N, C-alpha and C positions, 0 to 999 in steps of 0.2 A: 628335829623336823628337817627333812630334806626337801629341796626344791624339785629335784627330779631323780628318779631311780630308773635305770635302764636294765632290762633283763635280756641277757644275751651278749656274746662277745665275738660274733662273726662280723661280716662286712657291715650289716645294718646297725648292730649295736655299737660297734667301734666308731662308725661315722657319726651316729647320733651323739656319741661321747665327745668326739672332736668338736662338734658344733656347740653343744651345750656347755662344755668346759670353756671354750673360747668366749662364750657369752657370760662367763663368770658364775655359772650356776652350780659349780662343784658337784657334778653328777656322781652317784654311786653306780657302778657297773657290776652286775652279778654275772660272773663268768659262765655259770651253768655246767652241766655234766660233760659237755663237749666244748671246752674253751677253744675259741677260734671258729666254731661252727663247722659247716661242711668243707670249708677250704682247708681245715686242718687235716682232712683225709685226702687232699689233692696234692699231686706232685707239681708238675709244671702248669702255670697259668699263663697263657699266651694272648688272652683276649681282654685283659684289663688295660685300659688306655694308660699310656705313659711309661710302659715297660717294653720297648721295642725288641729286647732279647728275651722277654718272658721273665717270670719270677716264680719261685716256689710258693705254693699256697700258704703253708705255715709262716713263711717269711713275710708275705704280704699282710696277713692279719696281725702279726707281731709288730710290724712297722706302724700299722694303724693304731694299735694299742699304745705304743711308745709316744706317738704323736698326741693322743688324747691325754696321756699321763703328763706330758710336758705342759699342758694347759690346766692341769689340776684334777683330772678324772681319778676317782678312787675305785680301783678294781678289787672286788671281793670274790674269793673262791666259794664254791658251793652252789646249792640249788634252792629255788623257791619251792617250799613244800606246801604253802598255804597262802591265801591272799584274801583280804577283805576289801572289796571295791564298792561296798554299799553306801559309803559316804566319804567325803573328803575331810581331813587328809586320809589317803588310802593307807592300808596297813599290809606289809609284806613280811612273811615269815621266812627268813633266810637261815635254814638249818637250825631252827629253834630260837633265833633272835628276831624279834619284831622290829621292823623299820617303818617309820611314818614318812609319807611323801606327799607333796601337793600335786605332783603330776607323775605319770608312769608311762614309760615307753616299753612296750612288749616287742622284743626283737629276738624271741627265743627259738626261732627257726622251725624247721621240720626235718625229721631224721628219715633217711631212706630205709625202706624195708629191705632186709637182706635175706639170703637163703639160710643164714646161720650155720654154715659149714665152717669148721675151723680153718680148712685150707683156703676158703674164700676170704674169710676175715683177714688172714695173714697177707693176702695179696691185694687188698683194697689200696688203690693208688699205684699199683704196680701191674696193671693189666685188668684189674677188676674195677669197674666204675658204675656209678648210678646216674651219670649225666652225659648224654651223647653230645650235646652242644658244647660242653666243656672240653671233652676229651677225644671226640671223634677224629679231629685233625691228625692225631698221632698214629692213626691206623690206616694210612694211605696204602692201598694195594695189599692189605693184610686180611687175614681170616678173622671175621668178627662174629660173635654170638650174642643174641639178645634173649633174655628170659622174661616171659610175661605174656598175658593174653588180653590186656585192656588197651584203651586208646593210647596210653603212654608208650606201651611196647610197640604198637604199630607206627607211631610217630617217630620213635627212636630208630626203629629198623629202617624206615624210609629215609630218614636223615642220614644214617650211617652208610647207605649205599652210595652216597656222594664220594665217600673216601675208600671204603673197603673193597677188596677184590670180590668178596662174597659175604653176605650176611645171612646167618642161619637163625631163625626165630624158633625158640624152644618153649613149648607150653605143656603143662601137666595134663590138660584135657584135650578133647578134640572139638570142643565148643569154646567160643571166645566171648569175653565180656565187652569187647570193643564195639563201638557203634558201627553200623553197616558201612557208612561212608569211609571210615578210617580202615576198616577191615578190607573193603574192596580195593582201596588205594594200595594197600600193602600187597594184597594178593595179585594185583596187576603188575607189580614191580618184578621184572625178570631177574633181578640180582638178589632176591630174597628166597631162600630155601626154607622149608617148614618141617619141623619135627614135633608131632603132637603125641600126647600120652607119654611124654618123656620128661624125666627130671635129671638134674646133675647130682651125682653122688660125691664127686671130688674135683677140685681144681688143682692142676699140677704146674710146677714151674721148672721141672727138670734140673733143679739145682742152680738155676740162673737168677732167681729172685724176681722173675717176670713170668706171667702166664704163658704156658706153652701148649697146654692140652687140658681136656676135661674128660672125666668118666661119665658117660651117659647111661641111663637105665630106662628101658621101656616098661611102663607100668602094667601093660597087658600081658606081656610075655616074660617079664623079669630078665630079659636079655640085657647084658651090659657090654659096652664097647668104649674104646678111647678115640677121641677125635681131636686132631691138632687145631689149635685156635690161638690167636694172638691177643685178642681183646674180648673180655666178657662184660656185657652191660646188663645189669640187673634192673629191670623196669617193672617192678611189682607194686609200686606205689610208695607214698611217703606218709608219715604220721606227724602232724603238727604238734609242737610241744606246748599245748594249751591246757593241760590237765588241771592246774591250780585255778583256772579261770572259768571252768565249766559251771554254768548256771549264774555267772556274774556278768558276763558280757555276751553279746550275740555272736554265736558261732554257727557255721554251716553244718550239715549232717556229718561231715568228715572231721569236724573239729577245727577248721580254719576260721580265723577271725573274719567276720563280715565287716567290710569297710563302710563307713557312713560318709564318705567323701574325703578326699585328701588323705591324711593319716589318721583320721578320727575313727573311734570305735563307738559303740552304743552308749558308752559311759563317758560323760564329759570329763576331760582331764586325763583320760587313758588313750594312748596313741599306739598305732601298730607300725611295724617296719619289717620288711623282708619276707622270707619264706613262710613265716607264721600266718601270713595273709595271702601271699602270692603263690598260687598253684599253677601259674601259666609260664612265667619267664624263668624264675629260679636261677638268676645269674648274679655273680658277684657285683657287677656294676649296677643292676637294678636294685639290689639290696642296699648298696651304698647310697643310691639316690633316695630310696625310701627312708633310710636313716636320717638323711639331711632334712627331708620333709617333716618327719616326726619331731625332730629337734627344733626346727623353726616354729612349728605350731605350738609346741610346749613353751618355748621361749616367749612367743607373743601372748599366750594366755597368761603366763606369770606376770609379764610386763603390764598387761591390761588390768590385772588384779593388784598391781602395786607391789609385787614381791621382787 
C-alpha cells in the first residue's frame, strides 16, 4: 500500500515528488512514455527562475529528479495502462503490475500535436517548436513560420511578431477555427503574412542540424516551392494524457482534467498538476507550482487521516 503515486516526470511530477518525498511519504513516480515531459524536447530554457545563464531542458528535469530521489522518491519506468479510481485505495496498473495507493497525483501532461513528418520530428528542439512563449526569444530578427488555424496559432503568431523579422502563418484551409477576436487581431498585425490552402511537405536543415527552410505545397494547385525560415512553430493543438482516467474523473470535452479548486479533481484523494489540467499557461514554472500545490494537498489529506 503506497501513500502517494505520482503519474508523470516533467516539472509538475518532479516537483510533487520533491515535496512528498521530503514529507516522508516515499512517493512512487511513474515516468511515463515521455520521461521528463515537454522539457525533454526543449534545448535552452532561459525563463526558469534561478538560472541566469539558462539551462538545457533535459538537464533541468534530470536535476529535479535527482533532487526528489535524494529524499526517497522511487521512479518507475513505464506507463499507466489502466486505473480504478472507484474507491480508495486507488488501483493503478503499471505495465501489468497493479499498485494500490491512498492518494494519486496526475501530472501526466499533454503532448503537442505534430505534423508527423520525419524531417520535422528530427528537428524538434532545433528550430521546430510547439511553444512560442518558451522559444520565441531565440528568433529575434529571424524568419518565423507558424502552422495552424485556431486561437493558439493566432496567439502564437501575434506573440512571435515581438521577436521575428516576419511571421508567416500557414493553414491548410482558407477558413479558420479561431475566434473572430483572435483572428481579427492577427489579421491586423502588419508583421504577419498569410499562406492559406497550404501545407508543409518537408523541413530542411541544409546539413546544419538547425531549421533553414521548408518545402510548401498549395493544396489547390499542387504547386510546391521552398521558403527559407529559421523557426517553425507548430500550433495545431495538444492532447492531454488522460486516457486511463476517462469515465473516472471529470474531464472537459478535449480530455483535460476539470479542476474542483486548488489541485483537487472530482474524485477525493486524486489531485492534478501541470499541463494535464492547464490549457492556458503551459510553462515549466506554472507546472512546478502546480506540482507543489498537489503535493501539499495530498500530504495534508493523509495527515488528517492519520497516515
